[in-house]
N, C-alpha and C positions, 0 to 999 in steps of 0.2 A: 571553496567550501568542500569539506569532505563528504562524499556520498558513499554509503554502505548499503549493500544488498544482502538481505537475509532470506532464506528459503524455509518454508514450512515443511515439516516432516511428520510422519506418523511417529508415535513415541511409545516406548516401553521402559520400565524401570528395571535396572539390573539388580542383582543381589547386593551390590555395593551401594545402591541408592542413586545411581546416575541415570539420567534420561538419555536413551539412545534410539536411533531410528532402526526398527527391526528389518527394514528393507535394504539399507546401505551401511548400517553400523556407525554412522557419524554421531558424535556426542552433541547433545542438544541443550539449549538453555531452558529456563522455566516456561517459556512460551512455545516450546517445541520448534525453535528456530535455530538455524545454523548458517554461517556464511558460505557453507558448501552446499551445492545443489544435491538433491536426492537423485537416485538413478531413474526415478519417475518424474514426470513433469508436474511440479507442484507450484503453488502460489508463492510469489516472492513479494517482499515488502522492502521499500527503500527508506533508509534513514537519512534524512536531509534536513539541515537547519533545526535539529532537535525534534523533528516530527517524523511520524511514520506515514509514507505515501503509498497508496494502493488504489485500485479501481474496484468499484462495486457495480455489478451488473444485476439489475432487477427489472422485471417487466420489459425486457428487451431494450433497456436504456443503460448506457455506461456512464458512470459518474466518477470523476477523479475525487479522491478523498485524501485528507490529511488529518492525522489525529495525534494527540499527545501519547496515547497508549493504544495497544491492539489487543489487550486482554482485559477481562473484567468489564466495567462500565466504560465504554469507549467515549472519549471526549473529542468529538469532531471539531474541526476548524472550518471556517468559511474560506473558500478559494476565491482570491481576488485576481481578476484578469481583465485587462483593458478590453473594451468592446471590439476593437479592431483585431484582436488576437483570439477571440473566443471560438470562432469557427475552426481555426487552425488547431487550437488546443483540443477541441472536441474530436477532430479528425485523428489526431495523434493518440488520444485516449482510445478511440474505437479500433485503431490499428493495433494498439497494444493488446487489446482483448483478442483480436483475431489471430495474433501470433500463437496463442495458447488455447483458444476456444472459439466461442461465437457469441454474438449479442443475444441469441435466444437460449443461452445456457447461463442461468443465474449463478452468481457466486462472486468470489473475490479473485482478482487478477493482479499481476505485477505490472507496474509501468515499465515500458521499454526504455532502453538507454536513450533512444532518440527523444522520447517524451521528457525524460528527466533533463536532458540537455536543453530542451526548449524552455522548460520551467526555469532552469538556472540562467540561461542566456537572456530571457525576456523579463526576468525578475518577478515571475508569478509568485504570489504570496498566499499564505494561509494565516488567517487571523481569527481571533476569538469572535464568534458570531454574536451579534447583538440580539438578545431575546427580548420579548416585550417587557419582562420584569426588570431587565437591565438597561433598557434603552435610555431611560432618563436619569440614570445614576452614574456618578463618575467612576 
């Protein structure tokens, strides 16, 4: 399965109407993302199996996230991981955060290559979450 990493950048619009990073000059897509990293350490998002994978740190807790989109109203998926792998998964999530920040610094972080390899090798999935109003409907 193809894995792509995209990096978030600051953005400015040129007179020609293109979005570019004012810090490194790279051309950006509509989400201010590029497959090229900025000269500054910025959040990366991984595109894997049609979803965007990233880590959200809030209240000193790191949570692996997968979503259909990362702009507008984000449609999160539920991460499905066997119980016997949950501790290892969480350890890799926290290590990913510590590569670029800390658990006491809230924000979005990119998953490490090691974390993505674990997700791929162990078959960790992201599925549509069952909400109470959808639980009994097909």
